[in-house]
SEPAVEX-535407 format. One line per 10 residues: number of its first residue (from 0); for each residue x, y, z of C-alpha. Coordinates in nm, 4 decimals. Example, Ala and Ser with C-alpha at 12.3 -4.5 7.8 and 13.67 -1.06 7.14 Angstrom:
2
0	1.2300/-0.4500/0.7800 | 1.3670/-0.1060/0.7140
***
This chain:
384
0	9.2740/9.0005/9.9145 | 9.2708/9.1729/10.2476 | 9.5530/9.3674/10.4055 | 9.8194/9.1697/10.5825 | 9.8005/9.1552/10.9523 | 10.1077/9.3401/11.0820 | 10.0593/9.2528/11.4552 | 10.3464/9.0182/11.5083 | 10.3956/8.9848/11.8811 | 10.7228/8.9057/12.0615
10	10.7633/8.5399/12.1360 | 10.8682/8.4250/12.4884 | 11.2245/8.3691/12.5134 | 11.2886/8.4927/12.1494 | 11.4046/8.8253/12.2938 | 11.5459/8.9358/11.9614 | 11.2194/8.9219/11.7728 | 11.2173/9.2873/11.6715 | 11.3974/9.2195/11.3378 | 11.1339/8.9699/11.2514
20	10.8557/9.2216/11.3288 | 11.0255/9.5005/11.1277 | 11.0960/9.2811/10.8189 | 10.7443/9.1282/10.8292 | 10.5861/9.4743/10.8243 | 10.8058/9.5740/10.5342 | 10.6824/9.2707/10.3360 | 10.3247/9.3436/10.4324 | 10.3606/9.6939/10.2920 | 10.4947/9.5715/9.9724
30	10.2033/9.3192/9.9399 | 9.9528/9.5963/10.0052 | 10.1037/9.8159/9.7360 | 10.1086/9.5168/9.4878 | 9.7322/9.4473/9.5650 | 9.6529/9.8092/9.5053 | 9.8211/9.8175/9.1636 | 9.6214/9.5141/9.0321 | 9.2683/9.5331/8.8616 | 8.9824/9.3538/9.0164
40	8.9223/8.9971/8.9064 | 8.5813/9.0945/8.7662 | 8.7025/9.3807/8.5494 | 8.6263/9.3880/8.1682 | 8.7826/9.5168/7.8491 | 8.5898/9.6929/7.5656 | 8.5706/9.5352/7.2177 | 8.7821/9.6729/6.9507 | 8.6186/9.9301/6.7054 | 8.7275/10.0733/6.3705
50	8.8781/10.3682/6.5584 | 8.9888/10.2257/6.8932 | 9.1872/9.9116/6.9725 | 9.0429/9.6640/7.2083 | 8.9628/9.2889/7.2637 | 8.8299/9.0939/6.9623 | 8.4570/9.0152/6.9901 | 8.3083/8.6727/6.9217 | 8.1351/8.8126/6.6074 | 8.4627/8.9584/6.4746
60	8.6359/8.6209/6.5403 | 8.3651/8.4264/6.3549 | 8.3860/8.6760/6.0603 | 8.7684/8.6429/6.0449 | 8.7476/8.2667/6.0495 | 8.5350/8.2743/5.7409 | 8.7988/8.4804/5.5490 | 9.0362/8.2570/5.3478 | 9.4055/8.2837/5.4330 | 9.5785/8.5311/5.2022
70	9.2420/8.6722/5.0758 | 9.2639/9.0057/4.8950 | 8.9929/9.2619/4.8300 | 8.7978/9.2335/4.5014 | 8.7223/9.5198/4.2696 | 8.3768/9.6774/4.2842 | 8.0762/9.4899/4.1456 | 8.0384/9.7448/3.8679 | 8.4014/9.6956/3.7615 | 8.3768/9.3109/3.7736
80	8.0515/9.3236/3.5510 | 8.2051/9.5617/3.2967 | 8.3013/9.3451/2.9950 | 8.5695/9.6023/2.8983 | 8.7634/9.4984/3.2047 | 8.7498/9.1226/3.1374 | 9.0540/8.9204/3.0258 | 9.1069/8.6024/2.8323 | 8.8696/8.4489/2.5760 | 8.5030/8.3408/2.6032
90	8.3864/8.0058/2.4510 | 8.1192/8.0336/2.1717 | 7.8958/7.7903/2.3698 | 7.8581/8.0524/2.6503 | 7.6907/8.3086/2.4064 | 7.3254/8.2405/2.3427 | 7.2448/8.1092/2.0027 | 7.5916/8.1950/1.8656 | 7.6893/7.8346/1.7632 | 7.3542/7.7751/1.5898
100	7.3581/8.1083/1.4098 | 7.7154/8.0533/1.2771 | 7.6279/7.6945/1.1630 | 7.3519/7.8371/0.9434 | 7.6103/8.0683/0.7573 | 7.8276/7.9560/0.4692 | 8.1994/8.0011/0.5219 | 8.3782/8.2815/0.3273 | 8.6614/8.0452/0.2236 | 8.5676/7.7368/0.0028
110	8.1925/7.7312/0.0976 | 8.0083/7.4002/0.0459 | 7.6538/7.4206/-0.0896 | 7.3752/7.1555/-0.1034 | 7.0847/7.1464/-0.3387 | 7.0591/7.3600/-0.6519 | 7.2267/7.6919/-0.6579 | 7.0376/7.9442/-0.8571 | 7.2101/8.2623/-0.9495 | 6.9930/8.5750/-1.0053
120	6.9621/8.6747/-1.3713 | 7.1758/8.9596/-1.4707 | 7.4199/8.9219/-1.1845 | 7.7524/9.0629/-1.2778 | 8.0624/8.8582/-1.1620 | 8.4065/8.9882/-1.2496 | 8.2499/9.2090/-1.5301 | 8.0434/8.9122/-1.6715 | 7.6660/8.9275/-1.6737 | 7.5249/8.5785/-1.5773
130	7.2195/8.4183/-1.7189 | 7.0001/8.1207/-1.5939 | 7.0344/7.9110/-1.9138 | 7.3196/7.6824/-1.7914 | 7.1156/7.3816/-1.6875 | 7.3044/7.0864/-1.5382 | 7.5410/6.9819/-1.8205 | 7.6620/7.3086/-1.9662 | 7.9530/7.5215/-1.8453 | 7.9851/7.8927/-1.8000
140	8.1974/8.0554/-2.0706 | 8.4094/8.3655/-2.0282 | 8.1504/8.5804/-2.1997 | 7.8866/8.4905/-1.9374 | 7.6936/8.2434/-2.1611 | 7.6483/7.8711/-2.0854 | 7.7548/7.6193/-2.3485 | 7.7932/7.2385/-2.3844 | 8.1527/7.1004/-2.3552 | 8.3023/7.0768/-2.7091
150	8.4055/6.7431/-2.8656 | 8.1632/6.5198/-2.6682 | 8.2567/6.2556/-2.4064 | 8.5942/6.0845/-2.3839 | 8.5867/5.7248/-2.4743 | 8.7527/5.4440/-2.2657 | 9.0948/5.3293/-2.3765 | 9.4727/5.3973/-2.3545 | 9.5311/5.7549/-2.4494 | 9.9081/5.7332/-2.4343
160	10.0291/5.8036/-2.0832 | 9.6768/5.7970/-1.9506 | 9.4202/5.5214/-1.9563 | 9.0494/5.6051/-1.9554 | 8.7820/5.3758/-1.8070 | 8.4402/5.3700/-1.6533 | 8.2827/5.5382/-1.9546 | 8.5189/5.8255/-1.9227 | 8.4825/5.8732/-1.5490 | 8.8167/5.7165/-1.4418
170	9.1519/5.8486/-1.5623 | 9.4711/5.6599/-1.4618 | 9.8334/5.7615/-1.5265 | 10.0264/5.4681/-1.6801 | 10.3242/5.3280/-1.4943 | 10.6574/5.4992/-1.5686 | 10.4564/5.7660/-1.7514 | 10.5710/6.0454/-1.5260 | 10.9464/6.1239/-1.5672 | 11.1732/6.3928/-1.4359
180	11.1672/6.5501/-1.7733 | 10.7844/6.5862/-1.7652 | 10.7681/6.7494/-1.4198 | 10.8458/7.1248/-1.3920 | 11.0905/7.2386/-1.1321 | 10.9330/7.2718/-0.7915 | 10.5979/7.1623/-0.9368 | 10.5461/6.8697/-0.6919 | 10.5087/6.9532/-0.3274 | 10.3656/6.7866/-0.0240
190	10.0175/6.9430/-0.0926 | 10.0064/6.7801/-0.4372 | 10.0829/6.4200/-0.3221 | 9.7936/6.2165/-0.1870 | 9.8453/6.0546/0.1532 | 10.0048/5.7100/0.1119 | 10.0315/5.7722/-0.2697 | 10.4059/5.7042/-0.2718 | 10.4824/5.3444/-0.2078 | 10.7930/5.1338/-0.2546
200	10.6844/4.9654/-0.5716 | 10.6420/5.3059/-0.7424 | 10.9931/5.4239/-0.6570 | 11.2855/5.3033/-0.8668 | 11.5766/5.1528/-0.6884 | 11.8325/5.4104/-0.5874 | 11.5951/5.6836/-0.7107 | 11.5817/5.8703/-0.3815 | 11.9089/6.0264/-0.2799 | 12.0068/6.2891/-0.0349
210	12.0303/6.5519/-0.3050 | 11.6639/6.4846/-0.4072 | 11.5155/6.5219/-0.0570 | 11.4669/6.8909/0.0491 | 11.5606/7.0023/0.3916 | 11.2752/6.9308/0.6308 | 11.0848/6.7499/0.3631 | 11.0582/6.4183/0.5616 | 10.8129/6.4874/0.8445 | 10.7231/6.2532/1.1332
220	10.3964/6.1653/0.9546 | 10.6010/6.0346/0.6555 | 10.8131/5.7935/0.8789 | 10.7260/5.4351/0.9522 | 10.4901/5.3842/1.2446 | 10.6833/5.3335/1.5759 | 10.5630/5.0680/1.8250 | 10.3899/5.2021/2.1332 | 10.6275/5.3588/2.4016 | 10.9367/5.3436/2.1923
230	11.1907/5.5980/2.0788 | 11.3920/5.6030/1.7620 | 11.7567/5.5834/1.8339 | 12.0869/5.3834/1.8142 | 12.2111/5.1991/2.1265 | 12.4642/4.9766/1.9453 | 12.7700/5.1926/2.0275 | 12.8491/5.2387/1.6614 | 12.6983/5.3995/1.3490 | 12.3893/5.2060/1.2497
240	12.0303/5.2511/1.1200 | 11.7821/5.3822/1.3816 | 11.5749/5.1273/1.5648 | 11.2800/5.1472/1.8051 | 11.4259/5.1559/2.1565 | 11.2298/5.0632/2.4722 | 11.2371/5.2788/2.7843 | 11.4723/5.0440/2.9491 | 11.7136/5.0671/2.6536 | 11.6890/5.4434/2.6570
250	11.7554/5.4930/3.0271 | 12.0526/5.2597/2.9971 | 12.2116/5.5018/2.7586 | 12.1602/5.8142/2.9865 | 12.4221/5.9232/3.2381 | 12.3560/5.9363/3.6114 | 12.3022/6.2907/3.7555 | 12.5945/6.4463/3.9420 | 12.6362/6.7721/4.1357 | 12.7352/6.9475/3.8164
260	12.5439/6.7672/3.5337 | 12.1784/6.6731/3.4947 | 12.0993/6.3003/3.4430 | 11.9042/6.0017/3.5773 | 11.8537/5.9605/3.9522 | 12.0633/5.6693/4.0925 | 11.9107/5.4102/4.3206 | 12.1374/5.5364/4.5952 | 12.0195/5.8999/4.5528 | 11.6562/5.7728/4.5544
270	11.7025/5.5787/4.8794 | 11.8689/5.8854/5.0280 | 11.5828/6.1169/4.9179 | 11.3188/5.8851/5.0485 | 11.4917/5.9083/5.3938 | 11.4436/6.2889/5.4019 | 11.1201/6.4029/5.5628 | 10.8751/6.6076/5.3572 | 10.9384/6.9727/5.4061 | 11.2813/6.9069/5.5773
280	11.5133/7.2016/5.6114 | 11.8933/7.2069/5.6519 | 12.0059/7.2424/6.0160 | 12.2687/7.4929/6.1247 | 12.6208/7.3596/6.1840 | 12.7048/7.1301/6.4769 | 12.9160/7.4024/6.6277 | 12.6290/7.6500/6.6212 | 12.3723/7.4019/6.7669 | 12.6141/7.2947/7.0401
290	12.6936/7.6466/7.1492 | 12.4783/7.7126/7.4648 | 12.4708/8.0826/7.3704 | 12.2409/7.9954/7.0786 | 11.9987/7.7882/7.2890 | 11.6452/7.9063/7.3593 | 11.3831/7.8319/7.6267 | 11.4528/7.7257/7.9830 | 11.6098/7.4199/8.1390 | 11.4933/7.2598/8.4607
300	11.7386/7.2333/8.7451 | 11.6965/6.8476/8.7566 | 11.8627/6.8276/8.4163 | 12.1769/6.9988/8.5367 | 12.4334/6.7699/8.7122 | 12.5062/6.8557/9.0764 | 12.3011/7.1720/9.0453 | 12.1044/7.1354/9.3607 | 12.4134/7.0451/9.5695 | 12.6060/7.3341/9.4254
310	12.3249/7.5843/9.5041 | 12.2978/7.4530/9.8575 | 12.6707/7.4869/9.8997 | 12.6721/7.8427/9.7793 | 12.3259/7.9860/9.8646 | 12.2997/8.3114/10.0655 | 12.3467/8.3267/10.4397 | 12.0797/8.4521/10.6846 | 12.2068/8.7328/10.9079 | 12.0903/8.6798/11.2649
320	12.1006/8.9865/11.5071 | 12.0572/9.0141/11.8725 | 11.8831/9.3517/11.9484 | 12.0560/9.5040/11.6456 | 12.3929/9.3459/11.6966 | 12.4986/9.0954/11.4357 | 12.5465/8.7518/11.5874 | 12.6414/8.5663/11.2605 | 12.5374/8.4850/10.8997 | 12.4680/8.1225/10.8172
330	12.2708/7.9132/10.5727 | 12.0673/7.7654/10.8596 | 11.9038/7.8770/11.1832 | 11.8973/7.6238/11.4636 | 11.5934/7.6508/11.6966 | 11.6740/7.5457/12.0645 | 11.3694/7.5265/12.2992 | 11.4174/7.7426/12.6158 | 11.2597/7.7379/12.9525 | 10.8877/7.6561/12.9373
340	10.9114/7.6299/12.5571 | 10.8791/7.3258/12.3362 | 10.9337/7.3058/11.9569 | 10.7423/7.1002/11.6973 | 10.9221/7.0949/11.3646 | 10.7875/6.9338/11.0360 | 10.9279/6.9328/10.6840 | 10.6549/7.0537/10.4337 | 10.8037/6.9420/10.1040 | 10.4884/7.0187/9.9065
350	10.5136/7.3962/10.0112 | 10.8949/7.3974/10.0041 | 10.9147/7.4958/10.3804 | 10.9914/7.3662/10.7290 | 10.7165/7.4483/10.9725 | 10.8361/7.5291/11.3326 | 10.5687/7.5479/11.6068 | 10.6783/7.7043/11.9382 | 10.4575/7.5928/12.2262 | 10.4494/7.7100/12.5884
360	10.4944/7.4329/12.8352 | 10.4367/7.6633/13.1349 | 10.4805/8.0124/13.2575 | 10.3962/8.3264/13.0384 | 10.4796/8.2680/12.6707 | 10.3480/8.4360/12.3570 | 10.1662/8.2313/12.0825 | 10.3703/8.0122/11.8412 | 10.5064/8.1407/11.5051 | 10.5705/7.9166/11.2023
370	10.8791/7.9142/10.9868 | 10.6666/8.0550/10.7064 | 10.6621/8.3921/10.8824 | 11.0355/8.3753/10.9397 | 11.0743/8.2825/10.5741 | 10.8866/8.5993/10.4812 | 11.1234/8.8086/10.7015 | 11.4530/8.6492/10.6164 | 11.4103/8.4622/10.2957 | 11.4463/8.0856/10.2409
380	11.6564/7.9279/10.5124 | 11.9270/7.6727/10.4115 | 11.7646/7.3499/10.3387 | 11.4107/7.4859/10.3770
***
């Protein structure tokens, strides 16, 4: 930008042009000072370093884009590899050969062996020295020796409360053989009753009463199977045996949620919730939002009613002087062509100005000046 030309000549019959020249020079000086304070268009900025702030380089931007939002620094590689710092549990399958090696070992509790188990001769178990003379039919006596069972095999037949069959291999307890008097107190618990062993035909009428069922003795597994997707309950409105309720029956029994109690969502609440946008937040009160003191941003003049007319009616006056003497202050200046002077005036709406060209029609007259120069000297004329 070059320095502003300060050579503003006098203009023909505009004898009072000195204020224009003086104000034009003042504005030109201010423009020169403004130009001097600005950097050249081709100037550059250094990139930021670890010790000096600056502009972000393209490499740093690419690196930053590859960092996940909210990322944190990891521990060192040595700390992450150190098993003593690891948390949680590790599956056996992730340890080489561990599953296979454990499968080849017998469990310490109730081990199951296959094939023939041979005990070493002379092995002492609980103070008893074992021998290898047991064979497949003898039993181990308390003195460490093997012997055949005394009395021979049990023959088939009714032995009183027990009936033997299958050449002595099947022993069955007779019906009604087990009475309360024959069962020691607390001798029968859940672990001693086979699954599904107790059926209705084996229980005497009225034999099971509340006093004979221990607290917590009836588990879910001992209840009758429930149909799929049902809940045990009573929806009759009165005391009654439980029944298998469907989801519709269950929800019909539940209360609708209120502002103070939990419950089912009503159809009205569901419709209201569906009308709320995802992630919506509560607005401030209407009074706060309507208060112009709380508004942000800018507003164009065209959105304010009567703004342009009001500004034009109240905008600043232009003071016109004649050789230093104030003639008047008005919102507009009226150009009147004098002797040997003609005026060409055009409204330049795009540049928000009115262009005035002063032409000499004869005699000695200085070159024309446009309203733009006058605008620099005096500000925007009324209506310009």
